[in-house]
C-alpha positions in Angstrom: -28.7 13.4 -40.1 -25.4 15.0 -39.3 -22.3 13.2 -38.1 -20.7 14.2 -34.8 -17.7 13.0 -32.9 -18.0 12.9 -29.1 -14.7 12.6 -27.2 -15.0 11.4 -23.6 -12.1 12.6 -21.5 -10.8 10.8 -18.4 -7.4 10.8 -16.7 -4.6 12.4 -18.9 -4.2 10.3 -22.0 -7.5 8.5 -21.5 -9.8 9.4 -24.3 -12.6 7.5 -25.9 -14.3 8.6 -29.1 -17.8 7.9 -30.3 -19.4 8.7 -33.6 -23.0 10.0 -33.4 -25.6 10.8 -36.0 -28.1 13.4 -34.9 -30.5 15.9 -36.5 -29.1 19.0 -34.8 -26.4 20.2 -32.4 -28.8 20.2 -29.4 -29.6 16.5 -30.0 -25.9 15.7 -30.2 -25.3 17.5 -26.9 -28.0 15.5 -25.2 -26.6 12.2 -26.6 -23.1 13.2 -25.4 -24.4 13.9 -21.9 -25.9 10.4 -21.9 -22.6 8.9 -23.0 -20.8 10.8 -20.2 -23.3 9.6 -17.6 -22.8 6.0 -18.7 -19.0 6.2 -18.3 -18.2 7.0 -14.6 -14.5 7.0 -15.3 -14.7 10.0 -17.6 -15.1 13.5 -16.3 -15.8 15.6 -19.4 -16.6 15.5 -23.1 -16.0 17.5 -26.3 -18.4 17.4 -29.1 -17.2 18.1 -32.7 -18.9 18.5 -36.0 -16.1 18.2 -38.5 -13.4 20.8 -37.5 -15.9 22.8 -35.4 -16.1 22.2 -31.7 -19.8 22.3 -30.9 -19.7 22.0 -27.2 -17.5 21.1 -24.2 -18.7 20.1 -20.8 -17.3 19.0 -17.5 -19.2 16.6 -15.3 -20.5 18.3 -12.1 -18.1 17.9 -9.2 -20.7 16.5 -6.9 -21.3 13.6 -9.4 -17.6 12.7 -9.4 -17.7 12.2 -5.7 
């Protein structure tokens, strides 16, 4: 298992960090998408593996309403 850090991004200055342990980058991306879906007040996430940014994603505009 590999350790990842998912940072959920909301309004300026509103960040929330989660530690994830997944087998591969693709699994960590899916887990991060689930975290974003569970936090309606956040609009994006960045996924990191150590100093390497693995993925960044913005919630779809239609979902933010």
